[in-house]
N, C-alpha and C positions, 0 to 999 in steps of 0.2 A: 640721389638720396631718397626721393619719394618712391622710386621703384623698389629700392631695397627695403623700405619700410613696409610697402605693400606685400612684398615677398615674405617678410618676416611674420606679418600678421596672418597671411595665408598658412604658413607653416605651423604657427601656433594653433590655428583653428583645426587643422588636420590632426595635430597631436592630441587636442582636446577630444575630438571625435573618437580617435583610437583608444584613448584612455577610458572613455565612457563605455565603449563596446567591450573592452577588456574586462572592466568591472562587472558588466552584465553577464558575460560568459563565465567569469570566475565565480560569481555568486551561484549560478546554476550548477556548476561543478561542485561547489562546496556543499550544496544541498544533498547531492547524490553520493558524495564521498566522505560524509561525516564531518562537515565543517563545524564552525563554532555554534554556540547556542542560538545566536540570532538567526543564523541560516537554517538551523534545524527547525526553528519555529515555523518555517514556511511550509512544512509538511505536517498534516494532521490538524486536529482541533475538535471542538465540541460537535457531536453528532447525535442525531435521534433516528433510531431505526426500529424494526419490529423483530422480536424474538420468535422462537419456534412455537411458543404457546400463545402467540398473538398479542402479547403485551409489549408495551413500549420499552425499549432498551436504549440507554444513552452511554456516552463515554464514561460518565461518572460511575456507572455500575462496575467498572473495571479498575477503579482506583486501588492502588496497593498491589496490583498484579501487572505483570509484563504481558502486553498484548502482541501476539504474532499474527498480523492481519494479512489475509490474501483476498483479492478481489477476483471473483470468477462466477461461474454459473453451473447449474446442475446438468444442463444438456451438453456441456462442453465435451467434445469427443476425445481429447487426449491431453492438452496442456494442463487443464485444471486437475484431472486425476493424478497426473504425474507430480505436480507441485504439492498437492495435498498429501500424497503418499510419502513424499520426502519429509514433510512437516511431521507427520505421524511417527515415522521411523526415527527421526531425530529426537523427538520428545521421549521416545521409549529408551533411548540411549542415555538420557540424563539420569542423574541420581534422583530417586523418587521425590525427595524433599525439594529439590531444585525444580523438577518438572512441575510440581504443584504451584509454583509461582508464575508459570507461563500459561496464558489462556490462548489457545489457537482459535482464530476466528475466520470464518468464511463470510464475506459480504457479497451478496449477489449483485451482479451488474445487469441482471435480466429479471426485474421484478414482475414483468408481465406474466411470466410462466412460473417463476420461483415463489410460490406461496410460503408462508412461515413454516407450515408443516413439511413441505417438500424440502426446503433448505435444511431444516433440522435433521430429518432422516438422512439426507445426503451427507451432511457433515459428520454425523455419528457413525456412518458407515466407514469412515476413515479413522476416526479416533473417538472413543467414548466421551472425551472431554472437549471435543471441538464444538464450538458454538456457531450456529448458522444464523445469519441475520439478513433481512430483506426490508421491504418497506414500500412506500409509494414511489412513483417515478421521481417525484420532486425530492423526497428524502434521499434516495439513492444518488441522484445527480449531485446533490449538495455534498454528500460525503466523498464522492468521487472527485469533486473539485478540490476538496481539502487535501486529498492525498495525491493530486496530480495524476489521476488514473484516466486512461483512455479506454473507451468502449463504444462500439458502434455495430449495429446490425449489419451483417454481411449480405451481399446480394444473393438472391435465390432462396428457394425454400418457401414453405407456406407458414401460416401462423403457428404451426406445431413443430415444424422441422427446421426452421431457420437457425443459423449459427450466429455467434457474436464475436467479432474481432475485439480483442482487448489486450492491454498490457499485462504482463505476468511478473509481478514483483512481490516479494514478501517484505512487510514493514514490521520492524521491531520497535515498539513503543514502551517507554519506561513506566514505572509505577505511578508517576504523576501525569501520564498521558502525553508526554513529550516524545518527539522523534529521537530515536537512538541510532538506528542503522537500517540498512535495507539489504536484501539479497536478490540478485538477479535470477531469472529463470535458468535452470541448469545447475544451480548449487547442489552439491552432493549431500547425502545424508551425513557423512562424516564431517564435512566442513561446517554444515549448519549446526550440528551437535556441538562441535568444538567451539564455535562462536558463542552459542548460547551458554555453554559451560563457563566460558571466560567472562561473559558479560553479566549474566543474571546472578544477582547476589541477594 
């Protein structure tokens, strides 16, 4: 009897661990696949950065607008230009009135080289309405943490030519600043435009 009791206790303990792990994995998947509001709140939040004119910009400056945010850097050889070109083309496919509700934003993950003026000019090269934001390393690290963004300087190169390994995801944030959806690297212009047309109201 004692042996059976011990076996049952062990089984219950194992099931409890499996349940906890399952919930943890499920929560992470919910965040990235459009889960409920509680899970969506895990991505995004209040941030303070610097705009192209050198003035402070916060998330509050975009209230009432849909933010389409991308984290990248101006020295990026291919991934960033590809993603930002998709954003620009998708916006141009929207009805003008609907497009006006969306603010495309590039947040630099390389503040050491990406000054406010540099990021501004780079962003505008892709779309006249695209906003370029940067800041101190502390400010950038803080907003990267809020959006679960990965970025790290790659090996090799000097202080002018190094590259940065980083995640490549587009984040769509609602008019209230809350997370709505995300788009993985490789999303097509047509698919992004269709998603924005359906979601942005």
